[in-house]
Backbone as CSV, one residue per row, in Angstrom:
resi,resn,N_x,N_y,N_z,CA_x,CA_y,CA_z,C_x,C_y,C_z
1,MET,8.302,22.533,16.776,7.162,22.636,17.674,6.994,21.314,18.408
2,SER,6.905,21.348,19.706,6.697,20.134,20.480,5.584,20.379,21.486
3,SER,5.050,19.282,21.966,3.949,19.376,22.915,4.053,18.221,23.886
4,THR,3.634,18.444,25.114,3.604,17.357,26.079,2.325,16.540,25.940
5,ASP,1.363,17.052,25.203,0.118,16.329,24.948,0.320,15.434,23.727
6,PRO,0.365,14.103,23.908,0.623,13.222,22.767,-0.461,13.270,21.695
7,ASN,-1.635,13.801,22.029,-2.713,13.855,21.046,-2.602,15.028,20.078
8,VAL,-1.671,15.944,20.327,-1.457,17.050,19.396,0.006,17.142,18.960
9,ALA,0.844,16.239,19.439,2.257,16.244,19.065,2.403,15.986,17.567
10,PRO,3.427,16.555,16.923,3.601,16.359,15.484,4.006,14.938,15.105
11,VAL,4.495,14.156,16.050,4.852,12.759,15.791,4.401,11.934,16.993
12,ARG,4.030,10.711,16.717,3.615,9.807,17.800,4.425,8.529,17.646
13,VAL,5.272,8.240,18.606,6.104,7.045,18.598,5.637,6.171,19.760
14,VAL,5.258,4.928,19.450,4.700,4.037,20.467,5.553,2.778,20.537
15,ALA,6.033,2.446,21.712,6.900,1.296,21.926,6.129,-0.018,21.764
16,PRO,6.856,-1.123,21.531,6.190,-2.436,21.526,5.401,-2.619,22.826
17,LEU,4.220,-3.166,22.703,3.278,-3.338,23.816,2.865,-2.011,24.435
18,GLY,3.187,-0.904,23.766,2.822,0.406,24.270,1.474,0.841,23.756
19,GLY,1.058,1.994,24.217,-0.255,2.525,23.891,-1.147,2.416,25.109
20,ASP,-2.337,2.924,24.990,-3.297,2.839,26.085,-3.877,1.429,26.091
21,ALA,-3.539,0.643,27.118,-3.972,-0.753,27.194,-5.344,-0.854,27.850
22,LEU,-6.211,-1.665,27.229,-7.511,-1.928,27.826,-7.988,-3.318,27.460
23,TRP,-8.885,-3.823,28.280,-9.543,-5.099,28.008,-10.866,-4.787,27.335
24,PHE,-11.116,-5.463,26.221,-12.381,-5.296,25.510,-12.902,-6.684,25.179
25,ASN,-13.886,-7.132,25.929,-14.515,-8.440,25.715,-13.509,-9.578,25.560
26,GLY,-12.571,-9.640,26.492,-11.624,-10.748,26.523,-10.379,-10.545,25.693
27,ALA,-10.264,-9.455,24.969,-9.075,-9.167,24.165,-8.308,-8.015,24.799
28,LEU,-6.989,-8.110,24.740,-6.139,-7.023,25.196,-5.909,-6.080,24.024
29,GLN,-6.258,-4.831,24.207,-6.118,-3.858,23.125,-5.164,-2.755,23.552
30,ASN,-4.241,-2.442,22.655,-3.315,-1.333,22.871,-3.638,-0.279,21.820
31,ILE,-4.159,0.847,22.257,-4.491,1.909,21.319,-3.186,2.613,20.962
32,LYS,-2.701,2.322,19.761,-1.428,2.874,19.296,-1.584,4.321,18.852
33,VAL,-2.617,4.584,18.051,-2.884,5.941,17.574,-4.390,6.181,17.690
34,PRO,-4.806,6.998,18.644,-6.238,7.289,18.757,-6.679,8.212,17.632
35,GLY,-7.939,8.147,17.306,-8.479,8.990,16.243,-8.227,10.468,16.476
36,VAL,-8.262,10.900,17.726,-8.075,12.315,18.026,-6.719,12.817,17.535
37,TRP,-5.692,11.955,17.519,-4.361,12.388,17.077,-4.378,12.787,15.604
38,SER,-5.132,12.073,14.771,-5.154,12.344,13.321,-6.360,13.183,12.903
39,ASP,-6.950,13.893,13.851,-8.187,14.634,13.566,-9.242,13.691,12.987
40,ASP,-9.257,12.474,13.494,-10.190,11.412,13.110,-10.039,10.934,11.670
41,ALA,-8.863,11.135,11.079,-8.600,10.558,9.758,-8.466,9.046,9.873
42,PHE,-7.845,8.560,10.968,-7.692,7.126,11.198,-7.431,6.872,12.674
43,SER,-7.584,5.614,13.077,-7.137,5.147,14.388,-6.481,3.793,14.173
44,LEU,-5.515,3.474,15.048,-4.776,2.225,14.931,-4.708,1.558,16.299
45,VAL,-5.153,0.288,16.349,-5.195,-0.460,17.599,-4.532,-1.811,17.382
46,GLU,-3.677,-2.205,18.324,-3.082,-3.547,18.315,-3.926,-4.416,19.245
47,VAL,-4.294,-5.605,18.775,-5.142,-6.508,19.547,-4.402,-7.815,19.772
48,ILE,-4.466,-8.321,20.996,-3.938,-9.642,21.328,-5.103,-10.422,21.917
49,SER,-5.341,-11.617,21.371,-6.500,-12.378,21.824,-6.191,-13.872,21.805
50,THR,-7.099,-14.639,22.355,-6.910,-16.074,22.496,-7.917,-16.867,21.674
51,GLU,-7.588,-18.120,21.471,-8.385,-19.018,20.638,-9.850,-19.047,21.058
52,GLY,-10.715,-18.988,20.057,-12.151,-19.080,20.297,-12.848,-17.748,20.473
53,ARG,-12.103,-16.678,20.692,-12.762,-15.379,20.829,-13.324,-14.979,19.476
54,ALA,-14.576,-14.587,19.480,-15.246,-14.198,18.242,-16.123,-12.984,18.497
55,THR,-16.300,-12.197,17.468,-17.222,-11.068,17.571,-18.576,-11.499,17.034
56,GLY,-19.605,-10.816,17.481,-20.908,-11.022,16.873,-20.902,-10.416,15.481
57,LEU,-21.835,-10.836,14.661,-21.978,-10.271,13.325,-22.405,-8.808,13.498
58,HIS,-21.681,-7.900,12.833,-21.950,-6.476,13.031,-21.508,-5.648,11.824
59,THR,-21.873,-4.382,11.840,-21.370,-3.423,10.867,-20.705,-2.283,11.634
60,ASP,-19.759,-1.634,10.970,-19.043,-0.507,11.561,-19.291,0.753,10.733
61,PRO,-19.174,1.922,11.359,-19.349,3.174,10.625,-18.081,3.622,9.895
62,SER,-17.038,2.798,9.915,-15.772,3.138,9.263,-15.283,1.941,8.449
63,HIS,-14.385,2.214,7.512,-13.676,1.125,6.837,-12.753,0.524,7.889
64,GLU,-12.602,-0.801,7.866,-11.806,-1.472,8.891,-10.830,-2.426,8.220
65,THR,-9.554,-2.250,8.516,-8.517,-3.110,7.953,-7.805,-3.836,9.076
66,PHE,-7.704,-5.148,8.935,-6.995,-6.002,9.885,-5.691,-6.446,9.244
67,TYR,-4.592,-6.356,9.981,-3.298,-6.847,9.507,-2.793,-7.830,10.552
68,VAL,-2.674,-9.106,10.159,-2.315,-10.161,11.100,-0.800,-10.195,11.297
69,LEU,-0.380,-10.064,12.548,1.034,-10.133,12.914,1.420,-11.541,13.351
70,GLU,0.565,-12.178,14.147,0.801,-13.532,14.652,-0.540,-14.246,14.753
71,GLY,-0.537,-15.555,14.481,-1.746,-16.342,14.631,-2.604,-16.378,13.375
72,VAL,-3.814,-16.913,13.550,-4.743,-17.091,12.429,-6.118,-16.564,12.839
73,LEU,-6.709,-15.772,11.948,-8.061,-15.270,12.150,-8.955,-15.798,11.039
74,ARG,-10.185,-16.121,11.385,-11.207,-16.486,10.390,-12.200,-15.333,10.347
75,PHE,-12.465,-14.837,9.151,-13.404,-13.743,8.956,-14.649,-14.259,8.256
76,HIS,-15.770,-13.742,8.648,-17.045,-13.946,7.975,-17.439,-12.553,7.478
77,VAL,-17.399,-12.341,6.163,-17.658,-11.023,5.598,-18.727,-11.138,4.526
78,ASP,-19.846,-10.503,4.779,-20.941,-10.468,3.812,-21.307,-11.872,3.320
79,GLY,-21.319,-12.834,4.255,-21.741,-14.198,3.942,-20.638,-15.142,3.491
80,GLU,-19.415,-14.656,3.317,-18.301,-15.511,2.886,-17.230,-15.572,3.973
81,GLU,-16.534,-16.721,4.045,-15.468,-16.863,5.033,-14.096,-16.764,4.382
82,HIS,-13.165,-16.181,5.138,-11.788,-15.980,4.685,-10.855,-16.237,5.863
83,LEU,-9.744,-16.952,5.625,-8.709,-17.127,6.641,-7.632,-16.085,6.424
84,ALA,-7.069,-15.585,7.513,-5.968,-14.624,7.422,-4.850,-15.078,8.350
85,GLU,-3.655,-15.183,7.783,-2.467,-15.620,8.512,-1.475,-14.469,8.578
86,PRO,-0.361,-14.635,9.321,0.609,-13.545,9.453,1.034,-12.976,8.096
87,GLY,1.034,-11.653,8.043,1.404,-10.942,6.830,0.231,-10.635,5.926
88,GLN,-0.935,-11.177,6.224,-2.107,-10.922,5.389,-2.959,-9.797,5.983
89,ALA,-3.605,-9.078,5.093,-4.516,-8.002,5.482,-5.911,-8.321,4.972
90,VAL,-6.900,-7.941,5.745,-8.301,-8.074,5.355,-8.934,-6.697,5.543
91,ALA,-9.409,-6.120,4.455,-10.037,-4.799,4.496,-11.530,-4.943,4.250
92,ILE,-12.313,-4.315,5.101,-13.770,-4.425,5.046,-14.363,-3.027,4.944
93,ARG,-15.193,-2.827,3.929,-15.834,-1.519,3.741,-16.839,-1.235,4.856
94,ARG,-16.984,0.032,5.169,-17.958,0.438,6.193,-19.341,-0.079,5.801
95,GLY,-20.090,-0.493,6.802,-21.460,-0.939,6.574,-21.612,-2.376,6.120
96,VAL,-20.505,-3.090,5.844,-20.590,-4.479,5.387,-20.635,-5.402,6.619
97,PRO,-21.633,-6.293,6.698,-21.718,-7.205,7.836,-20.494,-8.115,7.908
98,HIS,-19.920,-8.230,9.128,-18.744,-9.073,9.305,-18.582,-9.486,10.762
99,ALA,-17.733,-10.484,10.943,-17.334,-10.969,12.260,-15.983,-11.641,12.075
100,PHE,-15.268,-11.827,13.175,-14.030,-12.594,13.081,-13.870,-13.455,14.322
101,MET,-13.020,-14.474,14.187,-12.752,-15.407,15.270,-11.265,-15.770,15.254
102,VAL,-10.684,-15.896,16.435,-9.297,-16.323,16.564,-9.268,-17.845,16.480
103,GLU,-8.501,-18.383,15.520,-8.425,-19.830,15.325,-7.151,-20.455,15.881
104,SER,-6.152,-19.666,16.170,-4.888,-20.171,16.703,-4.900,-20.001,18.229
105,PRO,-3.953,-20.629,18.944,-3.942,-20.469,20.406,-3.935,-19.006,20.849
106,THR,-3.202,-18.165,20.142,-3.238,-16.721,20.364,-3.119,-16.038,19.003
107,ALA,-3.474,-14.787,18.964,-3.320,-13.992,17.745,-2.993,-12.562,18.155
108,ARG,-2.193,-11.931,17.325,-1.866,-10.510,17.514,-2.038,-9.844,16.159
109,PHE,-2.814,-8.763,16.130,-3.115,-8.115,14.859,-3.377,-6.637,15.071
110,LEU,-3.236,-5.886,13.980,-3.530,-4.458,13.995,-4.893,-4.227,13.376
111,VAL,-5.609,-3.248,13.899,-6.898,-2.845,13.348,-6.815,-1.352,13.031
112,LEU,-6.945,-1.034,11.751,-6.902,0.343,11.266,-8.313,0.734,10.854
113,ASN,-8.826,1.806,11.424,-10.158,2.299,11.058,-10.052,3.673,10.421
114,THR,-10.742,3.828,9.286,-10.813,5.122,8.616,-12.276,5.407,8.272
115,PRO,-12.816,6.542,8.655,-12.161,7.535,9.488,-11.889,6.991,10.880
116,GLY,-11.098,7.742,11.630,-10.696,7.320,12.978,-11.813,7.492,13.980
117,GLY,-11.511,7.149,15.199,-12.474,7.299,16.276,-13.033,5.984,16.781
118,HIS,-12.727,4.861,16.081,-13.240,3.569,16.543,-12.674,3.221,17.922
119,ASP,-11.515,3.788,18.228,-10.931,3.560,19.550,-11.866,4.064,20.660
120,ARG,-12.711,5.035,20.356,-13.664,5.528,21.362,-14.684,4.445,21.707
121,PHE,-15.094,3.673,20.710,-15.992,2.536,20.953,-15.312,1.532,21.884
122,PHE,-14.046,1.205,21.592,-13.321,0.257,22.435,-13.183,0.783,23.867
123,ARG,-12.866,2.053,24.007,-12.726,2.631,25.349,-14.058,2.600,26.099
124,ALA,-15.136,2.970,25.407,-16.448,3.009,26.055,-16.937,1.617,26.435
125,GLY,-16.585,0.610,25.641,-17.043,-0.753,25.915,-16.067,-1.585,26.728
126,GLY,-14.870,-1.064,26.963,-13.835,-1.825,27.655,-13.510,-1.268,29.023
127,ALA,-12.389,-1.755,29.550,-11.911,-1.317,30.869,-10.390,-1.228,30.817
128,PRO,-9.807,-0.264,31.527,-8.345,-0.154,31.531,-7.693,-1.475,31.941
129,ALA,-6.619,-1.823,31.255,-5.888,-3.059,31.577,-4.830,-2.730,32.631
130,LEU,-5.089,-3.139,33.845,-4.123,-2.917,34.916,-3.033,-3.976,34.873
131,SER,-3.319,-5.076,34.187,-2.376,-6.168,33.981,-2.585,-6.682,32.563
132,ARG,-1.548,-7.231,31.978,-1.656,-7.805,30.630,-1.807,-9.329,30.689
133,ASP,-2.122,-9.845,31.840,-2.283,-11.282,32.060,-3.730,-11.677,31.751
134,PHE,-3.901,-12.588,30.784,-5.259,-12.987,30.392,-6.028,-13.635,31.531
135,ALA,-5.318,-14.243,32.483,-5.994,-14.857,33.628,-6.677,-13.800,34.498
136,SER,-6.195,-12.565,34.440,-6.788,-11.504,35.250,-7.730,-10.607,34.453
137,ALA,-8.001,-10.975,33.211,-8.899,-10.159,32.380,-10.306,-10.174,32.961
138,PRO,-10.974,-9.037,32.960,-12.352,-9.017,33.456,-13.280,-9.768,32.498
139,GLU,-14.362,-10.259,33.017,-15.369,-10.916,32.191,-15.961,-9.898,31.218
140,PRO,-16.294,-10.331,30.006,-16.929,-9.403,29.066,-18.217,-8.821,29.649
141,ASP,-18.420,-7.554,29.424,-19.611,-6.856,29.887,-20.442,-6.520,28.640
142,HIS,-21.335,-7.442,28.279,-22.086,-7.290,27.035,-23.032,-6.085,27.060
143,ALA,-23.584,-5.766,28.215,-24.461,-4.588,28.300,-23.652,-3.323,28.012
144,ARG,-22.444,-3.260,28.552,-21.578,-2.096,28.315,-21.175,-2.029,26.831
145,THR,-20.875,-3.194,26.244,-20.509,-3.238,24.827,-21.668,-2.742,23.963
146,MET,-22.865,-3.193,24.243,-24.027,-2.787,23.438,-24.319,-1.299,23.591
147,ALA,-24.155,-0.767,24.796,-24.352,0.673,24.995,-23.295,1.460,24.222
148,ALA,-22.040,0.987,24.251,-20.964,1.651,23.504,-21.224,1.563,22.005
149,ALA,-21.709,0.415,21.557,-22.009,0.235,20.137,-23.069,1.237,19.683
150,GLN,-24.122,1.363,20.456,-25.187,2.304,20.101,-24.647,3.731,20.060
151,GLU,-23.803,4.078,21.002,-23.248,5.432,21.068,-22.297,5.733,19.903
152,HIS,-21.598,4.698,19.389,-20.542,4.921,18.397,-20.852,4.347,17.009
153,GLY,-22.111,4.000,16.752,-22.519,3.629,15.401,-22.197,2.213,14.960
154,VAL,-21.841,1.338,15.910,-21.616,-0.076,15.594,-22.964,-0.782,15.746
155,VAL,-23.371,-1.537,14.726,-24.682,-2.189,14.757,-24.484,-3.698,14.798
156,PHE,-24.920,-4.323,15.897,-24.843,-5.780,16.000,-26.064,-6.395,15.348
157,LEU,-25.804,-7.396,14.473,-26.853,-8.031,13.687,-27.193,-9.431,14.176
158,GLY,-26.325,-10.007,15.014,-26.566,-11.352,15.507,-25.334,-11.926,16.171
159,PRO,-25.451,-13.185,16.602,-24.321,-13.833,17.282,-23.194,-14.154,16.295
160,PRO,-22.047,-14.620,16.813,-20.966,-15.031,15.915,-21.489,-16.062,14.913
161,PRO,-21.208,-15.900,13.624,-21.758,-16.782,12.590,-20.910,-18.025,12.310
162,PHE,-20.106,-18.446,13.271,-19.213,-19.589,13.073,-19.819,-20.813,13.738
163,SER,-19.895,-21.935,13.015,-20.516,-23.127,13.574,-19.470,-24.137,14.007
164,GLY,-19.838,-24.927,14.990,-18.984,-26.029,15.430,-17.746,-25.620,16.194
165,VAL,-17.656,-24.374,16.611,-16.482,-23.894,17.332,-16.930,-23.144,18.567
166,ARG,-16.249,-23.379,19.689,-16.560,-22.640,20.918,-16.188,-21.185,20.690
167,THR,-17.098,-20.287,20.996,-16.816,-18.874,20.799,-17.163,-18.082,22.050
168,THR,-16.498,-16.971,22.206,-16.844,-15.998,23.235,-17.102,-14.706,22.515
169,SER,-18.340,-14.275,22.483,-18.691,-13.105,21.663,-18.241,-11.826,22.332
170,GLY,-18.131,-10.803,21.472,-17.793,-9.492,22.003,-17.114,-8.652,20.991
């Protein structure tokens, strides 16, 4: 059985740098497997970002696992900080307050959400990436991000909880 619709195909093969590319608050995101493909069992997104980008402290409606491919990320999870380097995974239970920040010049990592559908939040809060050049990335649209968060069950609790470091929230 085959289908021309990749969201119902029995297999999904995505090339390097492939997937639906979008800009989300200064990060380039490639949606490798949208939640709709797995009947919302999971979604998988590859993220490429630059030093200093940080998220605000927030909770998600899904379990969220980060797997670092390149670079270094600092996580603030439920009041504690953790560093993650290539080959390391950080799994965060749904509803647990957390944030992360890119500490290396660039970072590339996978984000797995279970159940799936978190990619809908990214799509609603982001914009299609017509170019993969960070110099041409649109400015973060915080009003759009907050509206997407409200629609998709992401709750922002405050600004990035990292001190002494330049951050760009989102």
